[in-house]
ZAMARGU-4260 file (C-alpha; in steps of 0.2 Angstrom, whole numbers, plus 5000, padded with zeros to 4 digits):
<rodrens>
0) 5083/5081/4830 | 5102/5079/4826 | 5111/5065/4836 | 5124/5077/4841 | 5110/5088/4850
5) 5102/5071/4858 | 5119/5067/4864 | 5120/5084/4872 | 5102/5083/4880 | 5107/5065/4889
10) 5124/5071/4896 | 5119/5088/4902 | 5103/5079/4910 | 5114/5066/4917 | 5126/5079/4925
15) 5113/5091/4932 | 5103/5075/4938 | 5118/5070/4949 | 5121/5086/4955 | 5105/5088/4962
20) 5103/5072/4969 | 5118/5076/4979 | 5111/5092/4986 | 5092/5084/4987 | 5097/5070/4997
25) 5111/5078/5008 | 5101/5079/5023 | 5100/5060/5022 | 5119/5057/5020 | 5123/5070/5033
30) 5112/5061/5046 | 5116/5043/5041 | 5101/5038/5034 | 5096/5027/5020 | 5080/5031/5009
35) 5069/5016/5018 | 5055/5026/5025 | 5048/5016/5041 | 5057/5018/5057 | 5042/5015/5066
40) 5036/5002/5056 | 5030/5013/5040 | 5028/5006/5021 | 5046/5008/5018 | 5053/4994/5030
45) 5038/4983/5032 | 5031/4982/5014 | 5044/4988/5001 | 5060/4982/5010 | 5054/4967/5015
50) 5045/4961/4999 | 5061/4966/4989 | 5072/4957/4999 | 5060/4942/4999 | 5059/4945/4980
55) 5078/4944/4977 | 5078/4927/4986 | 5063/4920/4976 | 5071/4924/4960 | 5088/4915/4964
60) 5079/4901/4970 | 5069/4899/4956 | 5083/4898/4943 | 5093/4887/4955 | 5079/4875/4955
65) 5079/4876/4937 | 5097/4872/4936 | 5095/4857/4946 | 5079/4851/4934 | 5065/4857/4948
70) 5053/4866/4938 | 5042/4869/4952 | 5037/4887/4955 | 5032/4891/4975 | 5016/4899/4975
75) 5011/4899/4994 | 5019/4906/5008 | 5014/4905/5027 | 5024/4921/5031 | 5013/4932/5021
80) 5001/4938/5034 | 4992/4922/5039 | 4997/4912/5023 | 4994/4920/5007 | 4998/4919/4989
85) 5014/4924/4984 | 5011/4933/4966 | 4995/4942/4970 | 5001/4947/4986 | 5018/4953/4982
90) 5014/4960/4964 | 5009/4978/4973 | 5027/4979/4978 | 5039/4969/4968 | 5034/4955/4958
95) 5030/4960/4938 | 5042/4975/4939 | 5055/4971/4926 | 5067/4983/4935 | 5066/4973/4951
100) 5075/4958/4943 | 5091/4965/4948 | 5086/4962/4966 | 5092/4944/4961 | 5108/4952/4967
105) 5102/4956/4983 | 5103/4948/5001 | 5099/4953/5019 | 5116/4963/5020 | 5116/4973/5005
110) 5097/4974/4999 | 5096/4991/5008 | 5108/4998/4997 | 5101/4991/4983 | 5085/4999/4988
115) 5093/5017/4989 | 5102/5015/4972 | 5086/5009/4964 | 5075/5025/4969 | 5088/5036/4962
120) 5089/5026/4946 | 5071/5025/4944 | 5068/5044/4944 | 5084/5046/4933 | 5075/5033/4920
125) 5060/5045/4922 | 5070/5059/4916 | 5076/5049/4902 | 5057/5043/4898 | 5054/5062/4897
130) 5068/5066/4886 | 5064/5052/4873 | 5046/5061/4872 | 5053/5077/4869 | 5065/5073/4856
135) 5050/5062/4847 | 5042/5079/4847 | 5056/5088/4841 | 5056/5101/4854 | 5068/5114/4860
140) 5083/5104/4868 | 5086/5115/4882 | 5067/5115/4885 | 5068/5095/4885 | 5082/5096/4899
145) 5073/5108/4909 | 5055/5100/4908 | 5065/5083/4912 | 5070/5091/4929 | 5054/5097/4933
150) 5046/5081/4930 | 5057/5072/4941 | 5060/5083/4955 | 5041/5087/4956 | 5033/5086/4972
155) 5026/5067/4968 | 5045/5062/4968 | 5050/5071/4983 | 5035/5066/4995 | 5029/5049/4988
160) 5043/5043/4976 | 5055/5038/4990 | 5043/5032/5002 | 5036/5020/4990 | 5049/5014/4976
165) 5036/5007/4964 | 5027/5024/4964 | 5041/5030/4952 | 5037/5018/4940 | 5023/5026/4932
170) 5033/5042/4930 | 5044/5030/4918 | 5030/5023/4909 | 5018/5038/4906 | 5030/5049/4894
175) 5033/5033/4883 | 5014/5027/4884 | 5010/5047/4878 | 5023/5043/4865 | 5015/5027/4859
180) 4998/5036/4858 | 5005/5047/4846 | 5013/5035/4835 | 4997/5026/4832 | 4988/5042/4828
185) 5003/5047/4816 | 5001/5028/4808 | 5019/5022/4814 | 5022/5006/4822 | 5011/5004/4836
190) 5021/4990/4845 | 5027/5002/4859 | 5009/5004/4863 | 5006/4986/4865 | 5023/4984/4875
195) 5019/4999/4886 | 5002/4992/4890 | 5010/4975/4895 | 5024/4981/4906 | 5014/4993/4914
200) 5000/4980/4918 | 5012/4968/4925 | 5022/4980/4935 | 5008/4987/4944 | 4988/4985/4942
205) 4984/5001/4953 | 4995/5014/4942 | 4990/5004/4927 | 4973/5010/4930 | 4978/5028/4931
210) 4990/5027/4915 | 4977/5020/4906 | 4965/5035/4911 | 4978/5047/4907 | 4982/5038/4889
215) 4963/5039/4885 | 4962/5057/4891 | 4977/5062/4880 | 4970/5053/4866 | 4953/5061/4866
220) 4962/5080/4868 | 4971/5073/4853 | 4959/5068/4842 | 4954/5085/4834 | 4970/5085/4826
225) 4969/5066/4818 | 4950/5065/4816 | 4951/5063/4798 | 4955/5044/4803 | 4936/5043/4810
230) 4932/5042/4827 | 4926/5023/4828 | 4940/5017/4817 | 4953/5027/4829 | 4946/5018/4844
235) 4947/5000/4834 | 4965/5003/4832 | 4968/5008/4849 | 4958/4993/4857 | 4965/4980/4846
240) 4982/4985/4852 | 4978/4988/4870 | 4970/4972/4872 | 4984/4963/4863 | 4995/4971/4878
245) 4983/4966/4891 | 4984/4948/4884 | 5003/4948/4884 | 5002/4954/4904 | 4989/4941/4910
250) 5002/4928/4916 | 5004/4942/4931 | 4988/4952/4930 | 4976/4938/4929 | 4980/4930/4945
255) 4982/4948/4953 | 4964/4953/4948 | 4958/4936/4954 | 4966/4939/4971 | 4961/4957/4972
260) 4943/4952/4970 | 4944/4945/4987 | 4954/4961/4995 | 4948/4969/5011 | 4955/4984/5008
265) 4943/4987/4991 | 4928/4986/5003 | 4932/5005/5010 | 4916/5014/5015 | 4913/5029/5006
270) 4900/5043/5010 | 4894/5048/4992 | 4886/5064/4997 | 4903/5071/5003 | 4914/5068/4989
275) 4910/5085/4978 | 4921/5097/4987 | 4935/5099/4998 | 4936/5111/5013 | 4942/5128/5010
280) 4958/5125/5018 | 4962/5113/5004 | 4960/5126/4989 | 4971/5138/4999 | 4984/5123/5001
285) 4983/5118/4982 | 4988/5137/4977 | 5001/5136/4991 | 5008/5121/4985 | 5008/5124/4968
290) 5025/5131/4969 | 5028/5130/4987 | 5033/5115/4999 | 5015/5117/5012 | 5008/5099/5015
295) 4991/5095/5009 | 4980/5080/5013 | 4972/5067/4999 | 4991/5063/4993 | 4990/5079/4984
300) 5009/5082/4980 | 5012/5097/4968 | 5028/5107/4972 | 5032/5113/4955 | 5049/5123/4953
305) 5043/5144/4951 | 5047/5143/4932 | 5033/5132/4929 | 5021/5143/4937 | 5026/5156/4927
310) 5026/5144/4910 | 5008/5140/4912 | 5003/5159/4913 | 5013/5163/4897 | 5005/5147/4889
315) 4988/5154/4891 | 4992/5172/4887 | 4997/5169/4870 | 4984/5163/4857 | 4990/5146/4848
320) 4979/5132/4840 | 4993/5121/4841 | 4994/5122/4859 | 4976/5117/4862 | 4981/5101/4870
325) 4993/5109/4882 | 4979/5121/4887 | 4966/5108/4888 | 4977/5095/4898 | 4980/5109/4912
330) 4963/5114/4913 | 4958/5095/4915 | 4971/5092/4926 | 4965/5107/4937 | 4947/5101/4936
335) 4951/5084/4942 | 4964/5090/4958 | 4950/5104/4964 | 4935/5090/4965 | 4936/5073/4977
340) 4924/5065/4965 | 4938/5065/4952 | 4951/5058/4965 | 4938/5045/4969 | 4937/5040/4950
345) 4956/5040/4948 | 4957/5028/4964 | 4947/5015/4956 | 4931/5021/4966 | 4939/5015/4983
350) 4940/5032/4992 | 4946/5050/4985 | 4965/5053/4984 | 4978/5061/4972 | 4990/5048/4969
355) 4988/5052/4949 | 4997/5068/4952 | 5012/5059/4942 | 5001/5064/4927 | 4999/5082/4932
360) 5018/5083/4933 | 5022/5076/4916 | 5007/5090/4910 | 5017/5104/4919 | 5034/5098/4914
365) 5028/5096/4894 | 5020/5113/4896 | 5037/5122/4903 | 5046/5112/4888 | 5033/5119/4875
370) 5033/5137/4880 | 5052/5138/4884 | 5056/5148/4869 | 5042/5160/4872 | 5049/5162/4891
375) 5065/5170/4883 | 5055/5181/4872 | 5040/5186/4881 | 5027/5198/4874 | 5020/5213/4883
380) 5004/5204/4889 | 5015/5189/4895 | 5026/5200/4905 | 5010/5208/4913 | 5002/5193/4917
385) 5018/5185/4925 | 5018/5200/4935 | 4999/5199/4940 | 5003/5181/4946 | 5017/5186/4956
390) 5007/5199/4965 | 4992/5186/4967 | 5005/5174/4976 | 5011/5186/4987 | 4995/5193/4993
395) 4989/5175/4994 | 5004/5174/5007 | 5000/5190/5016 | 4981/5185/5020 | 4981/5166/5021
400) 5001/5161/5025 | 5008/5174/5034 | 5022/5167/5045 | 5023/5152/5035 | 5042/5150/5031
405) 5040/5137/5018 | 5028/5148/5008 | 5040/5163/5011 | 5054/5155/5003 | 5043/5150/4988
410) 5039/5168/4986 | 5058/5172/4986 | 5062/5159/4973 | 5047/5164/4962 | 5052/5183/4962
415) 5070/5178/4960 | 5064/5167/4945 | 5055/5182/4937 | 5070/5193/4939 | 5080/5180/4929
420) 5067/5180/4915 | 5066/5201/4915 | 5086/5201/4913 | 5085/5187/4899 | 5072/5197/4889
425) 5079/5213/4892 | 5097/5210/4889 | 5100/5202/4871 | 5119/5199/4875 | 5114/5185/4887
430) 5110/5175/4870 | 5130/5174/4867 | 5139/5159/4873 | 5120/5151/4878 | 5123/5162/4895
435) 5101/5163/4894 | 5100/5145/4894 | 5113/5143/4909 | 5104/5156/4919 | 5088/5145/4916
440) 5097/5130/4920 | 5103/5138/4937 | 5086/5145/4942 | 5077/5129/4940 | 5091/5119/4949
445) 5091/5132/4962 | 5072/5130/4964 | 5072/5112/4965 | 5087/5113/4979 | 5075/5125/4991
450) 5060/5112/4988 | 5072/5099/4993 | 5077/5109/5008 | 5059/5113/5013 | 5055/5094/5012
455) 5070/5086/5021 | 5079/5099/5032 | 5075/5096/5051 | 5074/5116/5051 | 5058/5115/5041
460) 5052/5098/5042 | 5052/5081/5052 | 5052/5070/5036 | 5069/5063/5038 | 5067/5057/5057
465) 5055/5043/5050 | 5069/5035/5039 | 5080/5020/5044 | 5098/5022/5048 | 5110/5017/5036
470) 5114/4998/5038 | 5101/4994/5050 | 5086/4990/5038 | 5087/4971/5041 | 5091/4973/5060
475) 5076/4987/5062 | 5064/4974/5053 | 5068/4958/5063 | 5084/4953/5070 | 5080/4952/5087
480) 5066/4940/5083 | 5077/4929/5071 | 5093/4931/5082 | 5083/4922/5098 | 5075/4908/5087
485) 5094/4904/5080 | 5100/4904/5097 | 5087/4892/5102 | 5090/4880/5088 | 5070/4883/5082
490) 5068/4873/5066 | 5056/4882/5055 | 5044/4870/5049 | 5035/4884/5039 | 5019/4880/5051
495) 5021/4885/5067 | 5017/4904/5070 | 5026/4916/5081 | 5019/4931/5090 | 5031/4944/5093
500) 5025/4955/5107 | 5034/4971/5106 | 5037/4972/5089 | 5029/4987/5081 | 5035/4981/5063
505) 5025/4972/5054 | 5028/4958/5042 | 5043/4956/5051 | 5044/4936/5048 | 5042/4939/5029
510) 5062/4940/5024 | 5065/4925/5034 | 5049/4915/5029 | 5043/4914/5048 | 5024/4911/5051
515) 5019/4926/5062 | 5003/4935/5066 | 5006/4952/5057 | 5000/4958/5042 | 5002/4974/5033
520) 4999/4972/5014 | 4987/4982/5002 | 4982/4965/4995 | 4974/4956/5010 | 4962/4942/5010
525) 4945/4950/5017 | 4940/4931/5027 | 4956/4935/5037 | 4954/4953/5038 | 4934/4951/5043
530) 4937/4936/5055 | 4951/4946/5065 | 4941/4962/5067 | 4924/4953/5072 | 4935/4946/5087
535) 4939/4964/5094 | 4957/4963/5094 | 4965/4980/5100 | 4980/4978/5088 | 4970/4977/5073
540) 4973/4993/5064 | 4965/4994/5048 | 4957/4982/5036 | 4974/4977/5029 | 4985/4980/5044
545) 4983/4970/5059 | 4997/4964/5071 | 4996/4951/5086 | 4982/4941/5094 | 4982/4952/5111
550) 4990/4936/5120 | 4972/4929/5120 | 4978/4910/5123 | 4964/4904/5115 | 4965/4911/5098
555) 4984/4908/5098 | 4979/4889/5099 | 4965/4890/5087 | 4978/4898/5074 | 4994/4889/5078
560) 5005/4901/5087 | 5018/4889/5095 | 5030/4904/5101 | 5029/4921/5108 | 5045/4932/5107
565) 5045/4947/5120 | 5057/4961/5125 | 5068/4957/5140 | 5062/4971/5150 | 5042/4967/5145
570) 5031/4965/5161 | 5016/4959/5149 | 5007/4943/5158 | 5011/4928/5147 | 4997/4915/5144
575) 4999/4899/5157 | 5002/4888/5143 | 5018/4896/5137 | 5034/4892/5147 | 5051/4901/5145
580) 5064/4892/5134 | 5078/4905/5131 | 5083/4922/5133 | 5096/4934/5128 | 5101/4953/5133
585) 5086/4958/5121 | 5073/4945/5121 | 5064/4931/5129 | 5055/4917/5119 | 5043/4906/5127
590) 5033/4888/5120 | 5016/4883/5120 | 5018/4866/5128 | 4999/4862/5126 | 4998/4869/5110
595) 4983/4862/5099 | 4989/4849/5086 | 4992/4856/5069 | 4975/4850/5061 | 4963/4848/5075
600) 4945/4842/5072 | 4927/4844/5077 | 4912/4833/5078 | 4899/4847/5076 | 4897/4864/5068
605) 4887/4880/5069 | 4883/4892/5053 | 4892/4907/5049 | 4874/4916/5052 | 4873/4910/5071
610) 4892/4913/5073 | 4889/4931/5068 | 4876/4934/5082 | 4887/4933/5095 | 4899/4946/5103
615) 4917/4945/5102 | 4921/4934/5118 | 4908/4923/5112 | 4914/4920/5096 | 4931/4915/5104
620) 4922/4901/5114 | 4912/4895/5100 | 4927/4891/5090 | 4932/4879/5106 | 4916/4871/5103
625) 4911/4869/5084 | 4918/4872/5068 | 4911/4887/5060 | 4906/4886/5042 | 4896/4894/5029
630) 4877/4893/5029 | 4870/4879/5015 | 4885/4868/5016 | 4883/4851/5018 | 4894/4842/5030
635) 4893/4824/5037 | 4896/4831/5054 | 4880/4836/5064 | 4875/4853/5067 | 4874/4860/5085
640) 4868/4876/5094 | 4882/4887/5103 | 4884/4883/5122 | 4887/4899/5130 | 4899/4898/5144
645) 4901/4916/5146 | 4891/4930/5156 | 4889/4947/5149 | 4883/4961/5160 | 4882/4978/5154
650) 4887/4992/5161 | 4879/5006/5151 | 4873/5010/5133 | 4876/5025/5121 | 4890/5034/5128
655) 4894/5051/5120 | 4910/5061/5124 | 4914/5078/5117 | 4932/5085/5115 | 4934/5101/5107
660) 4951/5106/5112 | 4967/5100/5109 | 4970/5097/5126 | 4970/5078/5134 | 4954/5075/5142
665) 4950/5059/5153 | 4933/5052/5156 | 4930/5039/5170 | 4916/5026/5171 | 4914/5014/5186
670) 4911/4995/5184 | 4902/4987/5200 | 4913/4975/5209 | 4900/4961/5206 | 4903/4962/5187
675) 4922/4958/5189 | 4926/4939/5189 | 4944/4930/5189 | 4943/4929/5170 | 4933/4943/5162
680) 4936/4955/5147 | 4931/4973/5146 | 4920/4974/5129 | 4918/4991/5120 | 4904/4990/5107
685) 4902/5001/5090 | 4915/5013/5096 | 4916/5027/5083 | 4927/5043/5083 | 4918/5058/5073
690) 4927/5075/5069 | 4915/5090/5073 | 4917/5097/5055 | 4909/5084/5046 | 4891/5082/5042
695) 4890/5096/5029 | 4884/5089/5011 | 4895/5088/4996 | 4911/5094/5007 | 4925/5081/5009
700) 4933/5082/5027 | 4948/5073/5032 | 4948/5060/5046 | 4965/5056/5054 | 4971/5038/5050
705) 4980/5036/5065 | 4967/5042/5079 | 4968/5034/5093 | 4963/5033/5112 | 4967/5025/5128
710) 4959/5014/5140 | 4965/5011/5157 | 4958/4998/5168 | 4966/4990/5183 | 4982/5000/5180
715) 4984/4991/5161 | 4985/5006/5149 | 4981/5001/5131 | 4981/5013/5115 | 4965/5009/5103
720) 4967/5013/5085 | 4949/5019/5079 | 4952/5030/5061 | 4940/5043/5062 | 4925/5045/5052
725) 4930/5052/5035 | 4947/5043/5036 | 4952/5033/5019 | 4955/5019/5031 | 4940/5021/5041
730) 4933/5004/5047 | 4917/5010/5052 | 4910/5006/5071 | 4922/4995/5080 | 4922/4984/5094
735) 4936/4979/5107 | 4938/4965/5118 | 4951/4970/5132 | 4957/4957/5144 | 4957/4963/5162
740) 4972/4959/5173 | 4960/4955/5188 | 4975/4954/5200 | 4978/4973/5201 | 4959/4975/5207
745) 4952/4977/5224 | 4938/4965/5223 | 4929/4975/5237 | 4927/4990/5228 | 4919/4996/5212
750) 4932/4996/5196 | 4936/5010/5186 | 4938/5012/5167 | 4947/5028/5161 | 4946/5034/5143
755) 4958/5045/5137 | 4953/5057/5123 | 4967/5063/5112 | 4960/5072/5098 | 4945/5083/5095
760) 4931/5072/5092 | 4914/5066/5095 | 4918/5049/5104 | 4904/5038/5104 | 4902/5019/5111
765) 4886/5011/5109 | 4888/4999/5124 | 4900/4996/5138 | 4900/4977/5145 | 4909/4966/5155
770) 4911/4948/5147 | 4914/4935/5161 | 4922/4918/5155 | 4918/4901/5165 | 4936/4894/5164
775) 4931/4877/5169 | 4919/4875/5155 | 4934/4884/5143 | 4946/4872/5147 | 4935/4856/5146
780) 4932/4864/5129 | 4949/4866/5124 | 4955/4849/5131 | 4942/4841/5120 | 4950/4849/5106
785) 4967/4844/5110 | 4961/4826/5113 | 4951/4824/5096 | 4957/4815/5082 | 4971/4826/5074
790) 4984/4826/5059 | 4999/4815/5062 | 5013/4812/5049 | 5012/4830/5042 | 5024/4836/5026
795) 5025/4854/5021 | 5036/4858/5007 | 5036/4875/5014 | 5026/4881/4998 | 5012/4872/4988
800) 5011/4855/4996 | 5003/4848/5012 | 4997/4831/5019 | 4994/4822/5035 | 4985/4807/5041
805) 4969/4807/5052 | 4960/4792/5059 | 4941/4795/5066 | 4929/4785/5073 | 4913/4796/5069
810) 4909/4811/5057 | 4920/4826/5059 | 4926/4842/5051 | 4945/4844/5050 | 4954/4863/5052
815) 4970/4866/5046 | 4977/4882/5052 | 4982/4888/5035 | 4972/4901/5027 | 4958/4898/5016
820) 4960/4900/4996 | 4952/4894/4982 | 4969/4889/4974 | 4971/4876/4988 | 4964/4858/4981
825) 4961/4845/4994 | 4961/4825/4992 | 4956/4813/5004 | 4963/4796/5001 | 4967/4801/4982
830) 4951/4807/4980 | 4945/4823/4977 | 4935/4832/4990 | 4927/4850/4994 | 4939/4862/5005
835) 4929/4871/5017 | 4931/4887/5025 | 4932/4884/5044 | 4931/4898/5057 | 4931/4912/5045
840) 4948/4910/5038 | 4956/4893/5040 | 4955/4877/5028 | 4943/4864/5032 | 4939/4845/5026
845) 4923/4837/5029 | 4927/4818/5036 | 4917/4802/5037 | 4923/4789/5049 | 4939/4781/5045
850) 4957/4783/5039 | 4961/4797/5028 | 4977/4803/5021 | 4975/4823/5018 | 4982/4832/5004
855) 4982/4851/5000 | 4990/4856/4984 | 4990/4875/4979 | 4990/4883/4962 | 4989/4902/4960
860) 4971/4904/4954 | 4973/4912/4936 | 4990/4908/4934 | 4991/4894/4920 | 4976/4903/4910
865) 4985/4918/4911 | 5001/4910/4906 | 4992/4902/4891 | 4984/4919/4886 | 5001/4928/4887
870) 5011/4916/4877 | 4997/4917/4863 | 4996/4935/4863 | 5016/4936/4863 | 5015/4925/4847
875) 5002/4936/4839 | 5013/4952/4843 | 5029/4944/4836 | 5018/4938/4821 | 5013/4956/4817
880) 5032/4962/4819 | 5038/4949/4806 | 5025/4953/4794 | 5027/4972/4795 | 5047/4968/4794
885) 5044/4957/4779 | 5032/4969/4771 | 5045/4983/4774 | 5058/4974/4765 | 5047/4969/4750
890) 5042/4987/4748 | 5061/4991/4749 | 5066/4978/4736 | 5052/4985/4723 | 5058/5002/4726
895) 5076/4998/4721
</rodrens>
């Protein structure tokens, strides 16, 4: 392909891409919206924006430290969840992606504008990547331009790309990776393959897995063309360069894989009997969505332009051995999208979902590029096939989609596209001055614009109402918290946690490095997740998303929560130990004046297996009495038995509430008046929401992830999160411990609990109880823990190094409210000691009587080994390149 032709392709693509972006994102512009999804705390604001802003500062600090001779790398941050490894937690969103290095120039005031730009820039690069691939295959230049637009503005970008910026990275990498596979088959330089493997693996392990599968499938489809090289020899060549690419990526990939091995989210429940077929509505929706804009479940995002639908028909109605790869790719993609078992495999065996649709977008776009010249010169059979395809889609609309405006729009665009093709095929004069090509550009751009209208216009969807207003990202995330902390001159020691009661935005403390009680990150330590779920917290939503400690004073003490922030108008009851220290026009700040020391100690322990036999209220009380440690761990402190200072009274068992209609339903249950004491909890065990349409073997039903129902007791109404059975975030049976405000209860009468059922479900509750607390004994246990030997002279650098002193007169177990991780190494008076996991999720050390200087030092597990592997692999790659270059120069000199 001539350079002038390539230049024409790039210039034309850039112009059309710019125009389309103006039209596509006009609804955002006119409504003064950013491209940050998450006005109510969704992923865009709480995960992506927060992580990228954090990463920008992280990069600047790293290079600033290097300039000043400080070569240490911060590897731990207490503001990530309850404290977590920086690389393994944030790789998913930021670290490792070379494009995110630009965030070094971002700060809290301009990060959102760079965020907006990078979404558009990533989409632009995806098109450039497609063009490079098309030029390599020497395809029609106009077909390449149209294919690139179809690829970029597919449903994957319009639905998920702007929600999750890193979802666009695999769209950039995939065409180059497939091109690299071709290069190896053609016995050209294999270095692009190794480089793409390395970059993909470092950027995001989640999509790297999908990219690998896509590359393998493509290689198998193309193998018959290159079979003379031999199957096993070909596998060996690919494997060698693949392993080398993996080796280069290990500085990031190895720590991430180690962190992921303990991830809470990976432990999802799957019904293996119900992952073979979707519901009937799904299959109808796939056809509707193929060129339309109809939403679908399981992350299925097609929404291709009408021309793509017609191009696929044309592909299959013309015999050509050279097009076997295209036909096979379409067939394989359709099979994968039609059966949930394949979505399950593509999603790394966690749950069935179709986030791999960027691969299908490439297949469809490449098909259009391949048959572009055919579309300009259709055979009679192809014309008839296209006519039948249009009639089929129209009949489907009439039978299944009548009244759906988005599908009606799709049919209009489909017919318009067919008419344009008909005109081009009938009138030869349109070939002059490239009119036929401009008509093709026009109909494709029009189709994309209508698609964007269907996605983002308030007339057809409510998508844009969930996006953050321009210039308000930092304010939405955390401004009210940071403002009152600054006004109160609270010094952030990176240890004292803060609970923001009225904030619905998780990870609000991440940008300003403020330890808090929220977490919403895909890579979350399962020790933290499981411990908090076991405590019956109502603000625990999913295995990787939990917010707040329900103002349970004992838990806040145990986990080092020193401050509470609440809205000025809040009427929530603040625990007695917290005193108001400041307020402004929006917020109030409370400080715990009786907080446990940071680094408290126990003189006894109970085992994890004994702890798990207790109910949620008893577990809280148990941690006030004794340390909870794993079974079969040897410590110097004495073993004890939990002394129960609660009284649990069962109200009833095996409740089943049926709700088949959409209308809200209330169910009331009486609680005997003698069950209520001054301090008690309502305890709901084994709560489960099950849709009525489940239970049929081999059919996958979609549970709602945000299913919730309300509990009202003593005038206190609380919404409980409980993803339905079949939901991708299904946590199984859940238990909830709900504080009862007894000041609103007439103790002379029976109390009532009202459950508000909001969705059609079968609601089951295994047991309803009231857990009464002996306040006198609880306070005695808490005071004993406060007065026990504790750490003094605490020093923490905000990252990898923590130290403190403690003197004990007996054998004890020290508990430090820092999340347990195998990357922490402990020393006692300079000697290495075993680090214990205490109370399910915190760091602990067994102490003998005497004086102790305790140090904790953190190193990301796998980082050193990964760095060495990357260095060696990089040296090997450079060696291959130099050797090849030297050999090339030698051959060239001999020829001369």
